[in-house]
GULO-922045 format. One record per residue (C-alpha): chain; y, x, z; residue number from 1. Coordinates in steps of 0.25 Angstrom, whole numbers. Layout:
<recs>
+-------+-------+-------+-------+------+
! chain !     v !     u !     w ! resi !
+-------+-------+-------+-------+------+
!     A !     Y !     X !     Z !  NUM !
...
+-------+-------+-------+-------+------+
</recs>
This chain:
<recs>
+-------+-------+-------+-------+------+
! chain !     v !     u !     w ! resi !
+-------+-------+-------+-------+------+
!     A !   -26 !    -3 !    13 !    1 !
!     A !   -38 !     6 !    17 !    2 !
!     A !   -39 !    17 !     7 !    3 !
!     A !   -25 !    14 !     1 !    4 !
!     A !   -23 !    29 !     1 !    5 !
!     A !   -31 !    31 !   -12 !    6 !
!     A !   -27 !    17 !   -19 !    7 !
!     A !   -21 !    17 !   -33 !    8 !
!     A !   -11 !     6 !   -32 !    9 !
!     A !    -5 !     0 !   -46 !   10 !
!     A !     8 !    -9 !   -47 !   11 !
!     A !    -2 !   -22 !   -48 !   12 !
!     A !   -10 !   -18 !   -36 !   13 !
!     A !     3 !   -15 !   -28 !   14 !
!     A !     9 !   -28 !   -32 !   15 !
!     A !    -3 !   -35 !   -27 !   16 !
!     A !    -3 !   -28 !   -14 !   17 !
!     A !    11 !   -32 !   -11 !   18 !
!     A !    10 !   -46 !   -16 !   19 !
!     A !    -2 !   -47 !    -7 !   20 !
!     A !     6 !   -42 !     5 !   21 !
!     A !    16 !   -53 !     3 !   22 !
!     A !     5 !   -63 !     1 !   23 !
!     A !     0 !   -61 !    15 !   24 !
!     A !    15 !   -60 !    21 !   25 !
!     A !    17 !   -74 !    14 !   26 !
!     A !     5 !   -79 !    20 !   27 !
!     A !     6 !   -73 !    34 !   28 !
!     A !    21 !   -79 !    34 !   29 !
!     A !    16 !   -93 !    29 !   30 !
!     A !    26 !   -92 !    17 !   31 !
!     A !    21 !   -96 !     4 !   32 !
!     A !    27 !   -92 !    -9 !   33 !
!     A !    32 !  -104 !   -13 !   34 !
!     A !    43 !  -101 !    -1 !   35 !
!     A !    48 !   -90 !   -10 !   36 !
!     A !    51 !   -81 !     1 !   37 !
!     A !    54 !   -67 !    -3 !   38 !
!     A !    45 !   -56 !     1 !   39 !
!     A !    55 !   -49 !    10 !   40 !
!     A !    59 !   -61 !    17 !   41 !
!     A !    43 !   -63 !    20 !   42 !
!     A !    42 !   -49 !    25 !   43 !
!     A !    54 !   -51 !    35 !   44 !
!     A !    46 !   -64 !    39 !   45 !
!     A !    33 !   -57 !    42 !   46 !
!     A !    41 !   -45 !    48 !   47 !
!     A !    34 !   -34 !    38 !   48 !
!     A !    48 !   -31 !    32 !   49 !
!     A !    49 !   -16 !    32 !   50 !
!     A !    35 !   -13 !    34 !   51 !
!     A !    28 !    -6 !    24 !   52 !
!     A !    20 !   -14 !    12 !   53 !
!     A !     6 !   -11 !     8 !   54 !
!     A !    11 !    -1 !    -4 !   55 !
!     A !    19 !     7 !     6 !   56 !
!     A !     7 !     7 !    16 !   57 !
!     A !    -2 !    12 !     5 !   58 !
!     A !     8 !    23 !    -1 !   59 !
!     A !     8 !    29 !    14 !   60 !
!     A !    -7 !    29 !    15 !   61 !
!     A !    -7 !    36 !     2 !   62 !
!     A !     3 !    47 !     6 !   63 !
!     A !    -5 !    49 !    19 !   64 !
!     A !   -18 !    50 !    12 !   65 !
!     A !   -11 !    60 !     3 !   66 !
!     A !    -6 !    68 !    14 !   67 !
!     A !   -21 !    68 !    20 !   68 !
!     A !   -27 !    73 !     7 !   69 !
!     A !   -16 !    85 !     6 !   70 !
!     A !   -20 !    90 !    20 !   71 !
!     A !   -35 !    89 !    17 !   72 !
!     A !   -44 !   102 !    14 !   73 !
!     A !   -44 !   105 !     0 !   74 !
!     A !   -58 !   104 !    -2 !   75 !
!     A !   -59 !    89 !     2 !   76 !
!     A !   -61 !    79 !   -10 !   77 !
!     A !   -47 !    72 !    -7 !   78 !
!     A !   -40 !    84 !    -8 !   79 !
!     A !   -47 !    89 !   -21 !   80 !
!     A !   -44 !    76 !   -28 !   81 !
!     A !   -30 !    77 !   -24 !   82 !
!     A !   -29 !    90 !   -30 !   83 !
!     A !   -37 !    88 !   -42 !   84 !
!     A !   -32 !    75 !   -48 !   85 !
!     A !   -36 !    79 !   -63 !   86 !
!     A !   -50 !    75 !   -59 !   87 !
!     A !   -47 !    61 !   -58 !   88 !
+-------+-------+-------+-------+------+
</recs>
């Protein structure tokens, strides 16, 4: 998750991250896919239901970074790139 503030996530990458999370949860719980346990029940078993997904954490980090850049002095490079997107 390091550097998640500036990652550009496409739908395929988001799906890979979510499936990797479920894979890790299944391995940790010792429940193979052949048992066909639904993801919501698996999250209840692992006691992570209601906690943020990795995608939610990345969006929160992105918003924190945006707020940080907004408060920067206007001569700083991140602030300049935010104010002048036509160069990219």
